[in-house]
C-alpha atoms as a printed R data frame, in Angstrom:
    type eleno elety resid chain resno       x       y      z
1   ATOM     1    CA   UNK     A     1 380.165 175.051 68.359
2   ATOM     2    CA   UNK     A     2 379.632 173.442 64.847
3   ATOM     3    CA   UNK     A     3 378.934 176.763 63.158
4   ATOM     4    CA   UNK     A     4 381.548 178.387 65.220
5   ATOM     5    CA   UNK     A     5 384.073 175.471 64.411
6   ATOM     6    CA   UNK     A     6 383.012 176.168 60.490
7   ATOM     7    CA   UNK     A     7 383.699 179.586 60.298
8   ATOM     8    CA   UNK     A     8 386.777 179.528 62.401
9   ATOM     9    CA   UNK     A     9 385.796 181.032 65.827
10  ATOM    10    CA   UNK     A    10 386.981 180.437 69.314
11  ATOM    11    CA   UNK     A    11 384.919 177.952 70.740
12  ATOM    12    CA   UNK     A    12 383.909 176.967 74.250
13  ATOM    13    CA   UNK     A    13 386.997 174.568 75.189
14  ATOM    14    CA   UNK     A    14 389.198 177.661 74.341
15  ATOM    15    CA   UNK     A    15 390.444 176.209 71.089
16  ATOM    16    CA   UNK     A    16 390.514 177.475 67.936
17  ATOM    17    CA   UNK     A    17 389.187 175.779 64.369
18  ATOM    18    CA   UNK     A    18 390.184 176.954 61.506
19  ATOM    19    CA   UNK     A    19 387.221 177.548 58.776
20  ATOM    20    CA   UNK     A    20 387.194 175.078 56.026
21  ATOM    21    CA   UNK     A    21 388.337 176.665 52.727
22  ATOM    22    CA   UNK     A    22 385.575 177.336 50.622
23  ATOM    23    CA   UNK     A    23 384.829 175.052 47.787
24  ATOM    24    CA   UNK     A    24 386.606 175.622 44.648
25  ATOM    25    CA   UNK     A    25 385.556 176.331 41.463
26  ATOM    26    CA   UNK     A    26 386.024 172.976 40.189
27  ATOM    27    CA   UNK     A    27 384.630 170.684 42.165
28  ATOM    28    CA   UNK     A    28 381.500 173.468 42.377
29  ATOM    29    CA   UNK     A    29 380.982 175.067 39.080
30  ATOM    30    CA   UNK     A    30 381.029 178.738 38.300
31  ATOM    31    CA   UNK     A    31 379.604 180.105 41.718
32  ATOM    32    CA   UNK     A    32 381.900 178.026 43.544
33  ATOM    33    CA   UNK     A    33 379.107 176.158 45.787
34  ATOM    34    CA   UNK     A    34 377.652 172.826 45.032
35  ATOM    35    CA   UNK     A    35 374.104 171.770 46.280
36  ATOM    36    CA   UNK     A    36 374.944 168.637 48.713
37  ATOM    37    CA   UNK     A    37 378.025 170.594 49.826
38  ATOM    38    CA   UNK     A    38 377.882 172.740 52.766
39  ATOM    39    CA   UNK     A    39 375.393 175.418 51.002
40  ATOM    40    CA   UNK     A    40 372.838 172.724 50.624
41  ATOM    41    CA   UNK     A    41 372.472 172.955 54.579
42  ATOM    42    CA   UNK     A    42 374.212 176.342 55.409
43  ATOM    43    CA   UNK     A    43 371.066 178.686 54.418
44  ATOM    44    CA   UNK     A    44 369.192 178.055 57.652
45  ATOM    45    CA   UNK     A    45 372.689 178.006 59.321
46  ATOM    46    CA   UNK     A    46 373.810 181.008 61.543
47  ATOM    47    CA   UNK     A    47 377.051 181.997 59.255
48  ATOM    48    CA   UNK     A    48 378.921 184.910 58.617
49  ATOM    49    CA   UNK     A    49 379.445 185.371 55.036
50  ATOM    50    CA   UNK     A    50 382.223 187.964 55.546
51  ATOM    51    CA   UNK     A    51 384.892 185.532 56.664
52  ATOM    52    CA   UNK     A    52 385.456 183.323 53.931
53  ATOM    53    CA   UNK     A    53 382.385 183.383 51.650
54  ATOM    54    CA   UNK     A    54 382.488 185.705 48.022
55  ATOM    55    CA   UNK     A    55 379.312 186.981 47.233
56  ATOM    56    CA   UNK     A    56 378.279 184.823 44.357
57  ATOM    57    CA   UNK     A    57 378.253 182.452 47.123
58  ATOM    58    CA   UNK     A    58 376.367 184.197 49.450
59  ATOM    59    CA   UNK     A    59 374.005 184.755 46.501
60  ATOM    60    CA   UNK     A    60 373.452 181.173 45.572
61  ATOM    61    CA   UNK     A    61 373.019 179.946 49.452
62  ATOM    62    CA   UNK     A    62 370.006 182.784 49.185
63  ATOM    63    CA   UNK     A    63 368.132 181.506 46.352
64  ATOM    64    CA   UNK     A    64 368.381 178.010 47.895
65  ATOM    65    CA   UNK     A    65 366.985 179.010 50.910
66  ATOM    66    CA   UNK     A    66 364.376 180.653 48.944
67  ATOM    67    CA   UNK     A    67 363.780 177.423 46.788
68  ATOM    68    CA   UNK     A    68 363.562 175.332 50.054
69  ATOM    69    CA   UNK     A    69 361.127 178.110 51.684
70  ATOM    70    CA   UNK     A    70 358.590 177.497 48.805
71  ATOM    71    CA   UNK     A    71 359.022 173.966 48.663
72  ATOM    72    CA   UNK     A    72 358.032 173.854 52.304
73  ATOM    73    CA   UNK     A    73 355.151 176.796 52.123
74  ATOM    74    CA   UNK     A    74 353.753 175.004 49.012
75  ATOM    75    CA   UNK     A    75 350.763 174.303 50.088
76  ATOM    76    CA   UNK     A    76 349.935 176.369 52.980
77  ATOM    77    CA   UNK     A    77 347.890 179.745 53.062
78  ATOM    78    CA   UNK     A    78 349.457 183.433 53.448
79  ATOM    79    CA   UNK     A    79 349.765 183.775 57.189
80  ATOM    80    CA   UNK     A    80 347.722 186.629 57.476
81  ATOM    81    CA   UNK     A    81 344.385 185.067 56.478
82  ATOM    82    CA   UNK     A    82 342.286 188.103 57.249
83  ATOM    83    CA   UNK     A    83 343.797 189.968 53.875
84  ATOM    84    CA   UNK     A    84 343.607 186.726 51.578
85  ATOM    85    CA   UNK     A    85 341.129 188.571 49.244
86  ATOM    86    CA   UNK     A    86 343.872 191.440 49.013
87  ATOM    87    CA   UNK     A    87 346.750 189.269 48.250
88  ATOM    88    CA   UNK     A    88 345.009 187.519 44.794
89  ATOM    89    CA   UNK     A    89 348.184 188.475 42.504
90  ATOM    90    CA   UNK     A    90 347.133 186.072 40.253
91  ATOM    91    CA   UNK     A    91 343.808 188.014 39.445
92  ATOM    92    CA   UNK     A    92 345.800 191.082 39.376
93  ATOM    93    CA   UNK     A    93 348.529 190.326 36.940
94  ATOM    94    CA   UNK     A    94 345.488 188.370 34.625
95  ATOM    95    CA   UNK     A    95 343.498 191.913 34.856
96  ATOM    96    CA   UNK     A    96 346.642 194.112 34.250
97  ATOM    97    CA   UNK     A    97 347.992 191.587 31.129
98  ATOM    98    CA   UNK     A    98 348.215 193.773 27.882
99  ATOM    99    CA   UNK     A    99 348.234 190.544 25.681
100 ATOM   100    CA   UNK     A   100 344.240 190.122 25.149
101 ATOM   101    CA   UNK     A   101 344.173 187.540 22.358
102 ATOM   102    CA   UNK     A   102 346.512 185.380 25.279
103 ATOM   103    CA   UNK     A   103 343.947 186.434 27.917
104 ATOM   104    CA   UNK     A   104 341.063 185.635 25.959
105 ATOM   105    CA   UNK     A   105 343.029 182.153 25.216
106 ATOM   106    CA   UNK     A   106 343.405 181.496 28.598
107 ATOM   107    CA   UNK     A   107 339.793 182.019 29.788
108 ATOM   108    CA   UNK     A   108 338.385 179.883 26.629
109 ATOM   109    CA   UNK     A   109 340.686 176.869 27.685
110 ATOM   110    CA   UNK     A   110 339.784 177.205 31.392
111 ATOM   111    CA   UNK     A   111 335.975 177.184 30.142
112 ATOM   112    CA   UNK     A   112 336.965 173.905 27.983
113 ATOM   113    CA   UNK     A   113 338.220 172.236 31.611
114 ATOM   114    CA   UNK     A   114 335.528 173.360 33.500
115 ATOM   115    CA   UNK     A   115 332.932 172.070 30.845
116 ATOM   116    CA   UNK     A   116 335.055 168.905 30.596
117 ATOM   117    CA   UNK     A   117 335.063 168.098 34.188
118 ATOM   118    CA   UNK     A   118 331.452 169.025 35.370
119 ATOM   119    CA   UNK     A   119 330.483 166.378 32.403
120 ATOM   120    CA   UNK     A   120 332.766 164.196 34.036
121 ATOM   121    CA   UNK     A   121 331.213 164.989 37.525
122 ATOM   122    CA   UNK     A   122 327.639 163.786 36.677
123 ATOM   123    CA   UNK     A   123 328.787 161.075 34.892
124 ATOM   124    CA   UNK     A   124 330.302 159.952 37.979
125 ATOM   125    CA   UNK     A   125 327.779 160.699 40.018
126 ATOM   126    CA   UNK     A   126 324.798 159.029 37.956
127 ATOM   127    CA   UNK     A   127 327.216 155.975 38.255
128 ATOM   128    CA   UNK     A   128 328.344 156.185 42.214
129 ATOM   129    CA   UNK     A   129 324.133 156.740 42.576
130 ATOM   130    CA   UNK     A   130 322.636 154.397 39.771
131 ATOM   131    CA   UNK     A   131 325.080 151.150 40.368
132 ATOM   132    CA   UNK     A   132 324.734 150.671 44.404
133 ATOM   133    CA   UNK     A   133 320.834 150.617 43.834
134 ATOM   134    CA   UNK     A   134 320.501 148.597 40.986
135 ATOM   135    CA   UNK     A   135 322.841 146.256 42.519
136 ATOM   136    CA   UNK     A   136 321.438 146.401 45.970
137 ATOM   137    CA   UNK     A   137 317.680 145.485 44.124
138 ATOM   138    CA   UNK     A   138 318.690 142.984 41.535
139 ATOM   139    CA   UNK     A   139 320.673 140.565 44.521
140 ATOM   140    CA   UNK     A   140 317.773 141.149 46.983
141 ATOM   141    CA   UNK     A   141 315.514 140.255 44.261
142 ATOM   142    CA   UNK     A   142 317.128 137.877 42.501
143 ATOM   143    CA   UNK     A   143 318.655 136.140 45.958
144 ATOM   144    CA   UNK     A   144 317.248 137.373 48.946
145 ATOM   145    CA   UNK     A   145 313.879 137.209 48.155
146 ATOM   146    CA   UNK     A   146 313.460 133.397 46.457
147 ATOM   147    CA   UNK     A   147 315.450 131.950 49.830
148 ATOM   148    CA   UNK     A   148 312.988 134.070 52.595
149 ATOM   149    CA   UNK     A   149 309.939 133.346 50.591
150 ATOM   150    CA   UNK     A   150 310.797 129.495 50.202
151 ATOM   151    CA   UNK     A   151 311.585 129.998 54.128
152 ATOM   152    CA   UNK     A   152 308.799 131.735 54.642
153 ATOM   153    CA   UNK     A   153 306.489 128.995 52.986
154 ATOM   154    CA   UNK     A   154 308.282 125.748 54.609
155 ATOM   155    CA   UNK     A   155 308.975 126.852 57.947
156 ATOM   156    CA   UNK     A   156 305.726 127.918 60.214
157 ATOM   157    CA   UNK     A   157 308.200 129.801 62.600
158 ATOM   158    CA   UNK     A   158 310.487 131.721 60.274
159 ATOM   159    CA   UNK     A   159 309.914 135.658 60.473
160 ATOM   160    CA   UNK     A   160 308.008 134.874 64.051
161 ATOM   161    CA   UNK     A   161 305.844 137.692 65.296
162 ATOM   162    CA   UNK     A   162 307.553 140.010 67.333
163 ATOM   163    CA   UNK     A   163 305.999 141.269 71.192
164 ATOM   164    CA   UNK     A   164 305.061 144.951 69.968
165 ATOM   165    CA   UNK     A   165 303.293 143.193 66.999
166 ATOM   166    CA   UNK     A   166 301.410 140.467 68.628
167 ATOM   167    CA   UNK     A   167 300.157 143.392 70.744
168 ATOM   168    CA   UNK     A   168 299.003 145.388 67.751
169 ATOM   169    CA   UNK     A   169 297.354 142.345 66.150
170 ATOM   170    CA   UNK     A   170 295.525 141.462 69.354
171 ATOM   171    CA   UNK     A   171 294.180 145.489 69.128
172 ATOM   172    CA   UNK     A   172 293.262 144.664 65.585
173 ATOM   173    CA   UNK     A   173 291.472 141.440 66.657
174 ATOM   174    CA   UNK     A   174 289.939 143.230 69.197
175 ATOM   175    CA   UNK     A   175 288.711 146.182 66.683
176 ATOM   176    CA   UNK     A   176 287.366 143.503 64.340
177 ATOM   177    CA   UNK     A   177 285.096 141.820 67.007
178 ATOM   178    CA   UNK     A   178 283.957 145.082 67.971
179 ATOM   179    CA   UNK     A   179 282.697 145.930 64.507
180 ATOM   180    CA   UNK     A   180 280.640 142.604 63.686
181 ATOM   181    CA   UNK     A   181 278.882 143.379 67.227
182 ATOM   182    CA   UNK     A   182 277.872 147.176 66.339
183 ATOM   183    CA   UNK     A   183 276.855 145.284 62.574
184 ATOM   184    CA   UNK     A   184 274.633 142.772 64.362
185 ATOM   185    CA   UNK     A   185 273.624 145.459 66.666
186 ATOM   186    CA   UNK     A   186 272.206 147.417 64.022
187 ATOM   187    CA   UNK     A   187 270.539 145.036 61.539
188 ATOM   188    CA   UNK     A   188 273.823 145.315 58.965
189 ATOM   189    CA   UNK     A   189 274.671 141.881 59.440
190 ATOM   190    CA   UNK     A   190 273.172 138.303 60.455
191 ATOM   191    CA   UNK     A   191 273.299 137.338 64.064
192 ATOM   192    CA   UNK     A   192 276.271 134.867 64.474
193 ATOM   193    CA   UNK     A   193 276.618 132.421 67.163
194 ATOM   194    CA   UNK     A   194 279.400 132.310 69.550
195 ATOM   195    CA   UNK     A   195 281.125 129.738 67.413
196 ATOM   196    CA   UNK     A   196 280.776 131.089 64.496
197 ATOM   197    CA   UNK     A   197 281.831 134.620 66.310
198 ATOM   198    CA   UNK     A   198 285.217 132.942 67.561
199 ATOM   199    CA   UNK     A   199 285.589 130.856 63.856
200 ATOM   200    CA   UNK     A   200 285.426 134.334 62.162
201 ATOM   201    CA   UNK     A   201 288.272 136.033 64.246
202 ATOM   202    CA   UNK     A   202 290.735 133.137 64.438
203 ATOM   203    CA   UNK     A   203 291.109 133.236 60.670
204 ATOM   204    CA   UNK     A   204 290.929 137.417 60.636
205 ATOM   205    CA   UNK     A   205 293.782 136.802 63.689
206 ATOM   206    CA   UNK     A   206 295.391 134.374 61.023
207 ATOM   207    CA   UNK     A   207 295.177 136.752 58.303
208 ATOM   208    CA   UNK     A   208 296.605 139.459 60.653
209 ATOM   209    CA   UNK     A   209 299.491 137.141 61.711
210 ATOM   210    CA   UNK     A   210 300.233 136.281 57.937
211 ATOM   211    CA   UNK     A   211 300.634 139.859 56.729
212 ATOM   212    CA   UNK     A   212 302.272 140.510 59.807
213 ATOM   213    CA   UNK     A   213 305.151 137.203 58.719
214 ATOM   214    CA   UNK     A   214 305.382 138.994 54.893
215 ATOM   215    CA   UNK     A   215 306.281 142.355 56.900
216 ATOM   216    CA   UNK     A   216 309.003 140.573 58.545
217 ATOM   217    CA   UNK     A   217 310.607 138.993 55.279
218 ATOM   218    CA   UNK     A   218 310.079 142.991 53.691
219 ATOM   219    CA   UNK     A   219 311.966 144.304 56.700
220 ATOM   220    CA   UNK     A   220 315.340 141.256 55.631
221 ATOM   221    CA   UNK     A   221 314.809 141.895 52.262
222 ATOM   222    CA   UNK     A   222 315.011 146.107 52.508
223 ATOM   223    CA   UNK     A   223 318.075 145.567 55.226
224 ATOM   224    CA   UNK     A   224 320.086 143.265 52.656
225 ATOM   225    CA   UNK     A   225 319.318 145.146 49.581
226 ATOM   226    CA   UNK     A   226 320.296 148.590 51.465
227 ATOM   227    CA   UNK     A   227 323.616 146.754 52.836
228 ATOM   228    CA   UNK     A   228 324.339 146.073 49.311
229 ATOM   229    CA   UNK     A   229 324.312 149.186 48.293
230 ATOM   230    CA   UNK     A   230 325.712 150.864 50.769
231 ATOM   231    CA   UNK     A   231 329.018 148.808 50.615
232 ATOM   232    CA   UNK     A   232 328.805 149.123 46.584
233 ATOM   233    CA   UNK     A   233 328.725 153.086 46.836
234 ATOM   234    CA   UNK     A   234 331.554 152.862 49.398
235 ATOM   235    CA   UNK     A   235 333.507 150.705 47.298
236 ATOM   236    CA   UNK     A   236 332.747 153.155 44.264
237 ATOM   237    CA   UNK     A   237 333.701 156.377 46.360
238 ATOM   238    CA   UNK     A   238 336.968 154.967 47.732
239 ATOM   239    CA   UNK     A   239 338.638 154.569 44.308
240 ATOM   240    CA   UNK     A   240 340.581 157.136 43.586
241 ATOM   241    CA   UNK     A   241 339.437 158.033 40.083
242 ATOM   242    CA   UNK     A   242 339.738 161.020 37.897
243 ATOM   243    CA   UNK     A   243 335.289 160.995 37.597
244 ATOM   244    CA   UNK     A   244 336.022 161.544 41.842
245 ATOM   245    CA   UNK     A   245 338.415 164.051 41.883
246 ATOM   246    CA   UNK     A   246 336.101 165.915 39.212
247 ATOM   247    CA   UNK     A   247 332.997 165.934 41.621
248 ATOM   248    CA   UNK     A   248 335.084 167.316 44.003
249 ATOM   249    CA   UNK     A   249 336.265 169.315 42.098
250 ATOM   250    CA   UNK     A   250 333.152 171.003 40.754
251 ATOM   251    CA   UNK     A   251 331.379 170.665 43.862
252 ATOM   252    CA   UNK     A   252 334.323 173.297 45.290
253 ATOM   253    CA   UNK     A   253 333.962 174.971 41.967
254 ATOM   254    CA   UNK     A   254 330.352 175.854 42.452
255 ATOM   255    CA   UNK     A   255 330.667 176.960 46.073
256 ATOM   256    CA   UNK     A   256 333.377 178.813 45.321
257 ATOM   257    CA   UNK     A   257 331.906 180.734 42.603
258 ATOM   258    CA   UNK     A   258 328.857 181.165 44.445
259 ATOM   259    CA   UNK     A   259 328.750 185.235 46.285
260 ATOM   260    CA   UNK     A   260 329.044 185.610 49.969
261 ATOM   261    CA   UNK     A   261 325.481 186.760 50.444
262 ATOM   262    CA   UNK     A   262 324.475 183.619 48.749
263 ATOM   263    CA   UNK     A   263 326.708 181.191 50.413
264 ATOM   264    CA   UNK     A   264 325.649 182.692 54.201
265 ATOM   265    CA   UNK     A   265 322.031 182.211 53.177
266 ATOM   266    CA   UNK     A   266 323.064 178.284 52.018
267 ATOM   267    CA   UNK     A   267 324.280 177.984 55.487
268 ATOM   268    CA   UNK     A   268 322.381 179.443 57.493
269 ATOM   269    CA   UNK     A   269 319.301 177.173 55.264
270 ATOM   270    CA   UNK     A   270 321.010 174.423 56.734
271 ATOM   271    CA   UNK     A   271 321.952 175.452 59.692
272 ATOM   272    CA   UNK     A   272 318.790 176.104 60.810
273 ATOM   273    CA   UNK     A   273 317.196 173.386 59.264
274 ATOM   274    CA   UNK     A   274 319.128 171.012 61.477
275 ATOM   275    CA   UNK     A   275 319.344 172.863 64.679
276 ATOM   276    CA   UNK     A   276 317.436 175.313 64.415
277 ATOM   277    CA   UNK     A   277 313.922 175.354 67.085
278 ATOM   278    CA   UNK     A   278 311.860 173.095 65.186
279 ATOM   279    CA   UNK     A   279 314.215 170.847 64.140
280 ATOM   280    CA   UNK     A   280 313.839 168.349 67.574
281 ATOM   281    CA   UNK     A   281 310.476 167.172 65.578
282 ATOM   282    CA   UNK     A   282 312.234 166.751 62.246
283 ATOM   283    CA   UNK     A   283 314.462 164.429 64.062
284 ATOM   284    CA   UNK     A   284 311.807 162.079 65.929
285 ATOM   285    CA   UNK     A   285 310.601 162.034 62.526
286 ATOM   286    CA   UNK     A   286 313.553 161.047 60.575
287 ATOM   287    CA   UNK     A   287 314.488 158.472 63.361
288 ATOM   288    CA   UNK     A   288 310.991 156.347 63.702
289 ATOM   289    CA   UNK     A   289 311.005 156.807 59.841
290 ATOM   290    CA   UNK     A   290 314.255 155.337 59.387
291 ATOM   291    CA   UNK     A   291 314.113 152.656 62.136
292 ATOM   292    CA   UNK     A   292 310.574 151.360 61.172
293 ATOM   293    CA   UNK     A   293 311.635 150.708 57.742
294 ATOM   294    CA   UNK     A   294 313.762 148.118 59.588
295 ATOM   295    CA   UNK     A   295 311.138 146.939 61.134
296 ATOM   296    CA   UNK     A   296 312.645 148.366 64.673
297 ATOM   297    CA   UNK     A   297 310.230 150.161 67.698
298 ATOM   298    CA   UNK     A   298 312.261 152.569 68.798
299 ATOM   299    CA   UNK     A   299 312.346 153.697 72.522
300 ATOM   300    CA   UNK     A   300 311.583 156.935 74.386
301 ATOM   301    CA   UNK     A   301 314.996 157.270 76.379
302 ATOM   302    CA   UNK     A   302 317.059 156.160 72.735
303 ATOM   303    CA   UNK     A   303 315.325 159.267 71.059
304 ATOM   304    CA   UNK     A   304 315.427 161.497 73.516
305 ATOM   305    CA   UNK     A   305 319.157 160.722 74.447
306 ATOM   306    CA   UNK     A   306 320.086 160.675 70.502
307 ATOM   307    CA   UNK     A   307 318.174 163.864 69.790
308 ATOM   308    CA   UNK     A   308 319.955 165.716 73.003
309 ATOM   309    CA   UNK     A   309 323.183 164.358 71.775
310 ATOM   310    CA   UNK     A   310 323.790 164.239 67.726
311 ATOM   311    CA   UNK     A   311 322.416 167.641 67.285
312 ATOM   312    CA   UNK     A   312 324.600 169.290 70.070
313 ATOM   313    CA   UNK     A   313 327.450 167.544 68.225
314 ATOM   314    CA   UNK     A   314 326.628 168.562 64.722
315 ATOM   315    CA   UNK     A   315 326.607 172.803 65.909
316 ATOM   316    CA   UNK     A   316 330.224 172.500 67.498
317 ATOM   317    CA   UNK     A   317 331.770 170.913 64.700
318 ATOM   318    CA   UNK     A   318 329.800 172.900 61.848
319 ATOM   319    CA   UNK     A   319 331.184 176.248 64.246
320 ATOM   320    CA   UNK     A   320 334.547 174.779 63.849
321 ATOM   321    CA   UNK     A   321 333.972 174.971 59.870
322 ATOM   322    CA   UNK     A   322 332.990 177.912 59.933
323 ATOM   323    CA   UNK     A   323 335.761 179.661 62.412
324 ATOM   324    CA   UNK     A   324 338.248 177.462 60.297
325 ATOM   325    CA   UNK     A   325 337.291 176.587 57.089
326 ATOM   326    CA   UNK     A   326 335.085 179.460 55.935
327 ATOM   327    CA   UNK     A   327 337.068 181.965 57.409
328 ATOM   328    CA   UNK     A   328 339.662 181.588 55.258
329 ATOM   329    CA   UNK     A   329 337.762 180.913 51.800
330 ATOM   330    CA   UNK     A   330 335.201 183.060 52.419
331 ATOM   331    CA   UNK     A   331 335.652 186.035 55.044
332 ATOM   332    CA   UNK     A   332 332.880 188.247 53.729
333 ATOM   333    CA   UNK     A   333 330.348 185.096 54.290
334 ATOM   334    CA   UNK     A   334 331.187 184.769 57.679
335 ATOM   335    CA   UNK     A   335 330.627 188.836 58.116
336 ATOM   336    CA   UNK     A   336 327.107 188.236 56.826
337 ATOM   337    CA   UNK     A   337 326.722 184.818 59.302
338 ATOM   338    CA   UNK     A   338 327.632 186.813 62.347
339 ATOM   339    CA   UNK     A   339 325.699 189.988 61.256
340 ATOM   340    CA   UNK     A   340 322.104 187.714 60.417
341 ATOM   341    CA   UNK     A   341 322.450 185.937 63.552
342 ATOM   342    CA   UNK     A   342 322.789 189.425 66.035
343 ATOM   343    CA   UNK     A   343 319.457 189.805 64.905
């Protein structure tokens, strides 16, 4: 309705609306059309240039449409992603540039920029790894360790043994008793009375208890240190700095600089390590190592559920990234991966 009324055509109610006069050169400049009037909004509407608009006005509308199209699709890739390698017009233009000196200057400038960016990325990675480790170590040793040691010496109930530790301690005492009786039987140790045996085992049990309490203290210190390190790491990484951008750009440049075969081999290596046939034993060992670091005894049911669910989820997201992301940046690597999977 609005377009028909603008063009002076009959509307649905039977009336005929006269088309508005075109903007004058006085108000719109040399081409008779200014941004903010009808031209800024008419490049995407259904309009008829043969009614009143002059060729300069039509050209102005076309230019505005092209400008808006470039602005909207600036961050979008080519519509046909399969022919992306054939549409690298920048590389073609640089290869056909007759000005050799300018090409050399551009290459030299790009190399210097990449070198500076790589150095900045290395410094940022060093800070990203070093600062959290040092912070966690200093906080745990300067604050947590003295407080926990004081509690360990003055509070006998602090860092009490868990049920699993008590069972393991009882096994250790039983092994010590068996060792002593064997030594007495073969004459390697003097015979002991039952009272002497009981006193020796009681002393040995106290040593086992003290070791387990110190172990519990170490576990708590590890938890404090790792928590401080993780929070520091997350805080540094969340800050939008030039170093972080340089790190991501360098990683992307290194990955994109690999050949399709190298990309495919690296992806297959990571995928088979995490999701291959023998990865189940690796996941079991990793879970026991991480939980043992914090003094947590893994349950068999929890480990089975974790190993049965988490690798499957990782595999789904991994395949989704290959189909969506890698297909766009390196179709040749995707073809190589598919060929390897067939064999």
